[in-house]
C-alpha positions in Angstrom: -71.7 32.9 89.9 -71.3 36.7 89.4 -74.1 37.2 86.9 -77.4 35.4 86.4 -80.3 35.6 84.0 -83.8 34.8 85.4 -86.6 34.4 83.0 -90.0 35.0 84.6 -88.1 36.8 87.3 -91.0 39.2 88.1 -93.3 36.3 88.8 -94.0 34.3 92.0 -91.1 31.9 92.2 -88.8 34.0 90.0 -89.0 37.1 92.3 -88.3 35.0 95.3 -85.3 33.5 93.5 -84.0 37.0 92.5 -84.2 38.0 96.2 -81.9 35.1 97.0 -79.5 35.9 94.2 -79.2 39.5 95.4 -78.6 38.3 98.9 -75.7 36.2 97.5 -74.2 39.2 95.8 -75.0 38.5 92.2 -76.0 40.9 89.4 -79.3 39.7 87.8 -80.9 40.3 84.4 -84.6 39.6 84.5 -86.4 38.7 81.3 -90.2 38.8 81.7 -93.1 39.8 79.5 -95.1 40.9 82.6 -98.2 39.0 81.4 -98.5 37.6 84.9 -95.5 38.9 86.8 -95.3 42.3 88.4 -92.5 44.8 88.8 -93.7 45.3 92.4 -92.4 41.8 93.2 -88.9 43.1 92.4 -89.1 46.3 94.5 -87.0 45.0 97.4 -84.4 43.3 95.3 -84.0 46.4 93.1 -83.4 48.5 96.2 -80.8 46.2 97.5 -78.8 45.1 94.5 -78.2 45.3 90.7 -81.3 44.1 89.0 -81.8 44.9 85.3 -85.2 44.2 83.8 -86.2 43.7 80.1 -89.8 43.3 79.3 -89.7 40.7 76.5 -91.2 37.5 75.2 -88.8 34.6 75.8 -89.5 33.3 72.3 -88.4 36.7 70.7 -85.4 36.7 68.4 -83.8 39.6 70.4 -83.4 37.4 73.5 -80.3 35.6 72.3 -78.5 38.9 71.7 -79.5 40.3 75.1 -78.2 37.3 77.0 -75.1 37.0 74.9 -74.2 40.6 75.7 -74.9 40.1 79.4 -72.7 37.0 79.5 -74.2 35.3 82.6 -72.6 32.3 84.3 -76.1 30.8 85.0 -79.5 31.0 83.3 -82.5 30.2 85.4 -85.4 29.5 83.1 -88.7 29.9 84.9 -90.8 31.8 82.4 -93.7 29.5 81.1 -97.3 29.2 80.1 -98.6 27.5 83.2 -102.4 27.4 82.6 -103.2 23.7 82.1 -106.7 24.4 80.8 -105.3 26.9 78.3 -102.8 24.3 77.1 -105.7 22.0 76.3 -107.7 24.6 74.4 -104.6 26.2 72.7 -101.7 23.7 72.6 -100.0 25.7 69.9 -99.7 28.8 72.2 -98.5 26.5 75.0 -95.8 24.9 72.8 -94.6 28.3 71.5 -93.9 29.5 75.0 -92.9 26.3 76.7 -91.0 24.5 73.9 -89.9 27.1 71.4 -89.2 29.6 74.2 -87.1 27.1 76.0 -85.1 26.2 72.9 -84.6 30.0 72.4 -83.1 30.2 75.9 -80.9 27.2 75.3 -79.6 29.0 72.2 -79.0 32.1 74.4 -77.1 29.9 76.8 -74.9 28.5 74.0 -74.1 31.8 72.5 -73.3 33.5 75.8 -71.1 30.6 77.0 -73.2 30.2 80.1 -71.9 27.5 82.4 -75.2 26.2 83.6 -78.9 26.1 82.7 -81.4 25.6 85.5 -85.0 24.8 84.4 -88.3 25.0 86.3 -90.2 21.8 85.3 -93.3 20.3 86.9 -93.3 17.0 88.8 -97.0 16.4 88.9 -97.9 17.5 85.4 -95.1 15.5 83.7 -95.8 12.3 85.6 -99.5 12.4 85.2 -101.7 10.1 87.3 -99.8 7.4 89.2 -100.3 5.5 92.3 -96.6 5.1 92.9 -96.6 7.7 95.8 -94.4 9.5 96.6 -93.3 9.4 93.0 -89.6 8.9 92.2 -87.7 10.2 89.2 -87.7 6.6 87.8 -91.4 6.5 87.4 -92.5 6.5 83.7 -93.8 9.9 82.8 -97.2 10.1 81.0 -98.3 13.7 81.0 -102.1 14.2 80.7 -102.0 17.7 79.3 -100.2 19.7 76.6 -98.6 21.7 79.4 -97.2 18.5 80.9 -96.0 17.3 77.5 -94.2 20.6 76.9 -92.4 20.4 80.2 -91.4 16.8 79.5 -90.3 17.0 75.8 -87.8 19.8 76.4 -85.7 17.3 78.5 -84.5 15.9 75.3 -83.3 19.3 74.2 -81.4 19.6 77.4 -79.7 16.2 76.7 -78.8 17.4 73.2 -77.3 20.6 74.3 -75.4 18.9 77.0 -74.0 16.3 74.6 -73.3 18.7 71.7 -72.3 21.9 73.4 -71.3 20.7 76.9 -74.0 22.9 78.5 -74.5 21.6 82.0 -78.2 21.7 83.1 -80.4 20.8 86.0 -84.2 20.3 85.5 -86.2 20.6 88.7 -89.7 19.1 88.8 -91.6 21.1 91.4 -94.5 19.9 93.4 -97.2 22.4 94.3 -95.3 25.6 95.2 -97.0 28.1 97.5 -96.0 31.2 99.5 -95.8 35.0 99.5 -96.3 36.7 96.1 -98.4 33.9 94.6 -101.2 35.5 92.6 -104.6 34.4 93.9 -106.3 35.1 90.5 -106.3 33.2 87.2 -104.4 29.9 87.1 -103.2 30.3 90.7 -102.3 27.9 93.4 -105.1 26.6 95.6 -103.4 27.9 98.8 -103.4 31.6 97.6 -107.0 31.2 96.3 -108.3 29.8 99.6 -106.5 32.4 101.7 -107.6 35.3 99.6 -111.2 34.2 99.6 -111.3 33.7 103.4 -109.6 37.0 104.1 -112.0 38.8 101.8 -115.1 37.2 103.5 -115.9 35.0 100.5 -116.7 31.3 100.6 -114.0 29.2 98.8 -115.0 26.4 96.4 -113.5 22.9 96.5 -113.9 21.0 93.2 -114.6 17.3 93.6 -114.8 15.6 97.0 -111.7 17.2 98.3 -109.9 13.9 98.8 -107.5 14.6 95.9 -104.0 15.0 97.2 -101.1 17.3 96.5 -97.5 17.9 97.7 -97.2 21.5 98.9 -93.6 22.9 99.0 -92.8 26.4 100.2 -91.4 28.9 97.7 -88.3 29.9 99.7 -87.3 26.2 99.8 -87.8 26.0 96.1 -85.6 29.1 95.6 -82.9 27.3 97.7 -83.2 24.2 95.5 -82.6 26.4 92.4 -79.5 28.0 93.9 -78.1 24.7 94.9 -78.8 23.3 91.4 -76.9 26.3 89.9 -73.9 25.6 92.1 -73.7 21.8 91.7 -75.1 21.0 88.3 -75.1 17.5 87.0 -77.1 17.4 83.8 -80.1 15.6 85.3 -83.7 15.8 86.4 -84.6 16.0 90.1 -87.9 16.1 92.0 -88.5 19.0 94.4 -91.2 18.3 96.9 -91.8 17.3 100.5 -92.9 13.7 100.0 -96.0 14.4 102.1 -99.5 14.0 100.7 -102.1 16.5 101.8 -105.7 16.3 100.8 -107.5 19.5 99.7 -109.9 19.0 102.6 -107.0 18.9 105.1 -105.3 21.9 103.4 -108.6 23.8 103.8 -108.8 23.0 107.5 -105.2 24.2 108.0 -105.9 27.5 106.2 -109.1 28.1 108.1 -107.1 27.7 111.3 -104.3 30.0 110.0 -106.7 32.7 109.0 -108.8 32.5 112.1 -112.0 32.0 110.2 -114.8 29.5 110.4 -116.3 29.1 106.9 -117.4 25.8 105.3 -116.4 25.5 101.7 -118.8 25.2 98.8 -118.4 21.8 97.1 -118.6 21.7 93.3 -118.2 19.2 90.5 -114.6 18.0 89.8 -112.7 19.6 87.1 -112.1 17.5 84.0 -108.7 15.9 83.9 -107.6 16.8 87.4 -105.1 14.4 88.9 -106.3 12.4 91.9 -102.9 12.1 93.6 -99.7 14.0 93.3 -96.7 13.7 95.6 -93.0 13.6 94.9 -90.1 11.6 96.3 -87.3 14.2 96.6 -84.7 11.8 98.1 -82.5 12.2 95.0 -82.4 16.0 95.5 -81.4 15.4 99.1 -78.5 13.2 98.0 -77.3 15.2 95.0 -78.0 18.8 96.2 -78.1 18.4 99.9 -81.5 20.0 99.7 -84.5 19.4 102.0 -87.8 21.1 102.4 -87.0 23.0 105.6 -90.4 24.8 106.0 -93.3 22.8 107.3 -96.7 23.2 105.7 -98.1 24.9 108.8 -95.3 27.4 109.1 -95.5 28.2 105.3 -99.2 28.8 105.5 -98.8 31.1 108.5 -96.1 33.1 106.6 -98.3 33.3 103.5 -101.4 34.4 105.5 -99.3 37.1 107.2 -98.0 38.4 103.9 -101.5 38.4 102.3 -102.9 40.2 105.3 -100.3 43.0 105.0 -100.8 43.2 101.2 
């Protein structure tokens, strides 16, 4: 890989990936509409390497020409509409970004003769509620939101482009990603929300009884999985998670300890449609990519707290 395109490259996961690509000596074209990403996230990578940024909607017609002219070896497609609640209230908007935008990027890959297409999917949202925990790739996927549906249905487009145009792809279904640069506002991860509230002297809210579980995977480990997928390929879907279930109550205890605070959370009514359990079996990624989640939850939380304190 000499050149790569990263959609959503100014966002949380995307900017961490751009850091890795610059470390590996690549030139990077970032496509981001900056609706949730920030140019500040790319400050370090721009100082260290060749990063070109275009503020653009991934569903825009101009995207295909931009990517064709850049001629990347790999396209990392991370840009997405990630708000599950908005997908329920406005499924057309969700589909425009997550389905039509993805097809637009596949067309860009085809016309630019890209060798590989790496996609950021969602493990929890595409599987829906299941008690087959940790959940393997073989589990039937029954997404419970338009967001989950949009992440799932594009898999058939990947298969079509692989069969018809020999475009090699890897779709990575992430567990709950956390770490530095995650925005603690809007549709953010619970880790950044809890840390931000506690550091600001506010009392965090836990929705439901707190016994719902998630699989928390550190962002640098996720970036490593994306890099490995680009190098190895394979035209397949892989889970990216730790395989460890952590309840929201336990997570809160760990964050209280990491922040050095002592604040009891406010308990509120559960959010409609929230999954009770979500945890991914990533043994296939270990076998195919040689990938493992190297960072423990405790270490990742400490790193995230330190970053947010400095910020």
